[in-house]
C-alpha positions as CSV (number, residue, x, y, z in Angstrom):
1,F,58.4,118.9,72.6
2,F,58.1,122.5,71.3
3,L,62.2,122.7,70.9
4,L,62.0,120.1,68.5
5,I,60.7,121.4,65.6
6,R,61.8,124.1,63.4
7,R,59.2,126.7,62.3
8,P,60.4,127.8,58.5
9,P,60.5,131.0,58.2
10,R,57.7,132.2,55.7
11,S,54.3,131.4,55.5
12,T,53.9,131.8,59.3
13,P,50.4,132.1,59.1
14,L,50.1,128.9,57.4
15,Y,52.5,126.4,59.7
16,S,51.1,128.1,62.4
17,S,46.8,127.3,61.4
18,A,48.4,123.8,60.9
19,A,49.8,123.2,63.7
20,S,47.0,124.5,65.7
21,V,44.8,122.0,63.5
22,V,47.4,119.4,65.5
23,Y,46.7,120.4,68.8
24,K,43.0,121.1,68.5
25,R,42.2,117.3,66.7
26,Q,45.1,116.4,70.0
27,G,42.3,118.0,72.1
28,E,39.3,116.5,71.0
29,E,41.2,112.7,70.7
30,S,42.5,112.7,74.1
31,S,38.7,114.1,76.1
32,G,37.0,111.0,74.5
33,Q,39.3,108.4,75.6
34,A,41.1,107.8,78.1
35,P,44.4,106.8,78.3
36,G,45.2,102.8,77.6
37,G,46.7,100.8,78.8
38,E,50.5,99.6,79.0
39,G,49.9,98.1,75.3
40,S,48.5,100.7,72.7
41,S,48.8,98.3,70.6
42,G,44.9,98.1,68.3
43,E,45.6,102.4,68.4
44,E,48.8,102.2,66.6
45,A,47.6,100.1,64.4
46,Q,45.2,102.1,62.8
47,E,48.4,104.9,62.5
48,S,48.7,104.0,58.8
49,S,44.8,104.3,57.7
50,A,45.2,107.7,59.6
51,E,46.1,111.1,57.9
52,P,49.3,112.1,58.5
53,I,47.9,115.1,60.8
54,E,46.0,112.6,62.6
55,R,49.1,110.4,63.0
56,A,51.5,113.0,64.3
57,S,48.2,114.0,66.9
58,S,48.4,110.4,67.7
59,K,52.1,110.4,68.6
60,L,51.8,113.4,70.9
61,R,48.9,111.6,73.2
62,L,51.4,108.8,73.2
63,A,54.1,110.7,74.3
64,A,52.2,112.4,76.7
65,E,50.8,108.6,77.7
66,K,54.9,107.7,78.7
67,M,55.3,110.7,80.2
68,Q,53.0,110.5,82.6
69,R,53.7,107.3,83.2
70,A,57.3,107.5,83.4
71,Q,56.6,110.5,86.3
72,E,54.4,107.7,87.8
73,K,57.3,105.1,88.3
74,L,59.9,108.0,89.7
75,E,57.1,108.4,92.2
76,Q,57.0,104.4,92.8
77,A,60.7,104.9,92.7
78,N,60.6,102.5,90.2
79,R,63.9,104.7,88.2
80,G,64.4,101.5,85.3
81,G,60.8,101.6,84.4
82,A,61.1,105.4,84.3
83,A,63.6,105.5,81.9
84,Q,61.6,102.5,79.5
85,K,58.7,105.0,79.9
86,Q,61.1,108.5,79.2
87,R,63.1,106.8,75.8
88,E,59.6,105.5,74.9
89,A,58.3,108.9,75.5
90,V,61.2,110.4,73.5
91,K,60.9,107.7,70.3
92,Q,56.6,108.9,70.6
93,L,58.1,112.3,70.1
94,E,60.2,111.8,67.2
95,E,57.6,110.5,65.1
96,A,54.8,113.2,65.9
97,R,58.1,115.9,64.8
98,A,59.0,113.9,61.6
99,E,55.4,113.7,60.9
100,L,54.6,117.1,61.8
101,E,56.8,118.2,59.2
102,R,55.6,116.1,57.1
103,V,52.3,117.2,56.8
104,L,54.6,121.4,57.0
105,R,56.5,120.4,53.6
106,Q,52.7,119.5,52.1
107,L,50.8,122.5,53.2
108,R,53.4,124.6,51.4
109,E,53.1,122.7,48.7
110,E,49.6,122.6,48.3
111,E,50.2,126.5,49.0
112,R,52.9,127.9,46.4
113,E,50.4,125.1,43.6
114,R,47.6,128.0,44.8
115,A,50.2,131.1,44.4
116,L,51.1,129.6,41.1
117,T,47.3,129.3,39.5
118,M,47.0,132.4,40.7
119,L,50.2,134.1,39.3
120,V,49.0,132.5,36.3
121,A,45.6,133.7,35.7
122,R,46.3,136.9,36.3
123,F,49.2,137.2,34.7
124,R,47.1,135.9,31.3
125,K,44.5,138.1,32.0
126,M,46.9,141.3,31.8
127,L,48.8,139.6,29.4
128,E,45.3,140.0,26.9
129,A,44.0,143.2,28.6
130,Q,47.5,145.1,27.4
131,V,47.6,143.5,23.8
132,K,43.7,145.2,23.2
133,V,45.8,148.0,24.6
134,Y,48.2,148.1,22.7
135,E,46.4,147.6,19.2
136,G,44.4,150.2,20.4
137,T,47.0,152.9,20.1
138,L,48.1,151.6,17.2
139,L,44.8,152.2,16.0
140,L,44.9,156.2,17.1
141,A,48.6,156.9,16.2
142,E,48.2,155.8,12.3
143,V,45.6,159.7,12.6
144,S,47.6,162.2,11.9
145,L,47.9,165.4,13.8
146,E,45.6,167.6,12.1
147,N,43.1,164.8,12.1
148,R,42.7,163.6,15.3
149,D,39.4,164.9,17.1
150,H,37.8,164.6,20.0
151,R,36.6,161.7,19.0
152,H,40.6,160.1,19.6
153,E,40.5,162.0,22.9
154,I,37.4,160.1,23.9
155,E,39.1,156.5,22.4
156,A,42.7,157.3,23.8
157,A,40.9,158.3,27.6
158,R,39.2,155.1,27.2
159,L,42.6,153.0,26.6
160,S,44.1,155.1,29.7
161,R,41.2,153.5,31.7
162,K,41.8,150.4,30.5
163,E,45.4,150.4,31.2
164,S,44.7,151.9,34.9
165,L,42.9,148.2,35.7
166,I,45.9,147.1,34.4
167,V,48.2,148.6,37.0
168,R,45.6,147.4,39.6
169,D,46.2,143.7,38.5
170,A,49.9,144.5,38.7
171,D,49.4,145.5,41.9
172,K,47.8,142.9,43.5
173,A,50.8,140.6,42.2
174,L,53.0,142.6,43.1
175,L,51.6,141.9,46.6
176,L,50.8,137.9,45.9
177,L,54.9,137.8,45.2
178,Q,56.4,140.2,48.1
179,E,54.2,138.1,50.3
180,E,55.5,134.7,49.0
181,G,58.5,136.1,49.5
182,S,60.8,133.3,48.0
183,S,61.6,135.3,44.3
184,V,63.8,138.5,44.0
185,A,63.3,138.7,40.1
186,F,60.4,138.7,40.0
187,P,59.5,141.4,41.7
188,E,61.6,143.3,40.3
189,T,60.2,142.8,36.6
190,V,56.6,143.0,38.3
191,L,57.5,146.7,39.6
192,Q,59.0,147.7,36.2
193,M,56.4,146.8,34.4
194,R,53.8,148.7,37.0
195,E,56.1,151.7,36.6
196,D,55.5,151.6,32.5
197,M,52.1,150.6,33.1
198,R,51.2,154.1,34.6
199,Q,53.6,156.1,32.3
200,V,51.9,154.3,29.4
201,T,48.6,155.8,31.6
202,G,49.5,159.0,31.4
203,R,50.8,159.3,28.0
204,L,47.4,158.1,26.8
205,G,45.3,160.2,29.1
206,E,47.6,163.2,26.9
207,V,46.9,161.3,23.7
208,A,50.5,160.7,23.4
209,V,50.7,157.1,21.3
210,G,54.2,157.4,19.0
211,P,56.7,155.8,19.8
212,I,57.6,156.5,23.4
213,T,54.4,155.1,24.3
214,Q,53.9,151.8,21.9
215,G,57.4,151.4,23.0
216,L,56.6,151.2,26.7
217,E,53.3,148.5,25.6
218,Q,55.2,145.5,23.4
219,D,58.1,146.2,26.8
220,I,55.2,145.4,29.2
221,I,53.9,142.5,26.7
222,E,57.5,141.1,26.6
223,A,57.5,141.0,30.3
224,L,53.8,139.5,30.5
225,E,55.0,136.7,28.1
226,E,58.2,136.0,30.0
227,A,56.1,135.6,33.2
228,V,53.4,133.3,32.2
229,A,56.0,131.7,30.6
230,A,57.5,130.9,33.7
231,L,55.3,130.7,36.1
232,E,53.5,127.4,33.5
233,T,56.8,125.9,33.2
234,A,57.3,126.0,37.6
235,L,53.3,124.9,37.8
236,K,54.3,121.6,35.2
237,E,57.7,121.4,37.2
238,L,55.5,121.0,41.0
239,E,52.8,118.9,39.2
240,E,55.0,116.0,37.9
241,E,56.8,116.3,41.2
242,Q,53.6,115.5,43.3
243,A,52.9,113.1,40.5
244,E,56.0,110.9,41.2
245,S,56.0,111.0,44.7
246,G,52.1,110.2,45.2
247,G,51.0,113.2,46.2
248,M,53.0,113.5,49.4
249,P,56.9,115.1,49.8
250,S,59.8,113.2,49.6
251,A,61.5,113.2,53.9
252,G,65.1,115.0,52.0
253,Q,63.0,117.5,50.5
254,S,63.5,121.3,51.6
255,A,60.4,122.9,53.4
256,E,60.6,125.9,51.9
257,P,60.8,125.6,48.0
258,A,61.1,128.6,46.3
259,L,58.1,129.6,43.3
260,V,60.6,129.7,40.5
261,N,64.2,127.9,40.2
262,K,67.3,130.3,40.1
263,I,67.2,129.6,36.2
264,A,63.9,131.2,35.5
265,E,65.1,134.3,37.7
266,L,68.5,134.4,35.9
267,K,66.8,134.6,32.4
268,M,64.0,137.5,34.4
269,I,67.1,138.9,35.2
270,R,68.4,138.7,31.9
271,S,65.5,140.3,30.6
272,L,65.4,142.9,32.5
273,Q,68.9,144.1,31.7
274,L,68.2,143.4,28.3
275,R,65.2,146.1,28.4
276,I,67.4,148.5,29.8
277,N,70.0,148.3,26.4
278,R,66.9,148.3,23.8
279,R,65.2,151.4,25.8
280,T,68.7,153.4,26.1
281,Q,69.9,152.8,22.8
282,R,65.8,153.4,21.5
283,Y,66.5,156.6,23.5
284,G,69.5,157.3,21.8
285,E,68.3,157.6,18.7
286,M,66.0,160.7,19.5
287,V,68.5,162.4,21.4
288,D,70.5,162.1,18.2
289,G,67.3,163.6,16.1
290,E,64.9,165.7,16.4
291,Q,63.7,164.7,19.4
292,A,66.8,166.2,21.5
293,R,65.1,168.2,23.7
294,S,61.7,166.7,24.7
295,A,61.4,166.4,28.4
296,D,60.0,163.0,28.1
297,V,63.3,161.8,26.6
298,V,65.1,163.2,29.3
299,E,63.1,161.7,32.1
300,A,63.1,158.2,30.7
301,L,66.7,158.5,30.3
302,Q,67.1,159.3,34.0
303,D,64.4,156.2,35.3
304,L,66.9,153.7,33.5
305,G,69.8,155.0,35.4
306,Q,67.4,153.9,38.2
307,R,66.3,150.9,37.3
308,Q,69.7,150.0,36.6
309,E,70.4,149.7,40.0
310,R,67.6,148.2,40.3
311,V,68.7,145.0,38.1
312,Y,72.6,145.2,39.7
313,R,71.4,144.6,43.1
314,A,68.7,141.8,42.0
315,A,71.3,140.4,40.4
316,K,73.6,140.5,43.3
317,D,71.1,139.5,45.8
318,L,70.5,136.2,43.6
319,A,73.7,135.8,43.7
320,L,74.4,136.3,47.5
321,G,71.0,133.7,47.5
322,R,69.3,136.7,50.0
323,N,65.8,135.0,48.8
324,D,66.4,131.8,50.5
């Protein structure tokens, strides 16, 4: 029977727990009831009102009973009766397998809904905090260098600490995305976003609140807004699918639906590329102007080259279906 169940490649702990629940319930039920006679119609009649896992457990138990009777028929040299019991056992196993697959699809949908809900809440929190840091940066930037004093340094340090907390939330979101494993563009978006956050943290600590820092913060806010929009759309689509199917996945539905669809992935890759293009133009104007010797600009241009390579790989992986 175990050869008949194809185990999905991802979310192993979830599927393992689902199987363990089935086997546990199977053991509890079989230990509390003795195998019935040839007619198990009363037991089968209760299956329609049982939970999916209970129905699968019942099918497994019935299959085991059929196989036991087939063995008894063979021992009694009743080959015809044994063949019939074997066919009945195979039928019960097939029904149990189908029931388990429906259970696994449902569990996967529930896991996806929880992941989307958690990510939406986390990215909203990050967005709200990042907007406040950006507003604080703009206020500091309005104060000229000659008029800044220790109070402004304290405020910049406070903003730097707030930014470091946003980095922690980004780390948690990235870990969840990597564990979920179905997205290519989303983790790359968070990776680049986190790198920008770390730069902002360091620059605010040095009271560097000029155009480079502000530009980084603007890009972070834009990326967060896009992430929230993509996640909310995916969550809404999932809720609509569940409403149409009555809470149960359809028989032809994939056991491993992606966190977000490929259209959303493509939009994210496009946004990553647009931010690289915009930042390249911004830094290019600085190089042509008074800040041509700025080490910050030179380092930022080198970082853009690395980001461009990563965006290319993400687009290639998505085109080749390496996230499937």
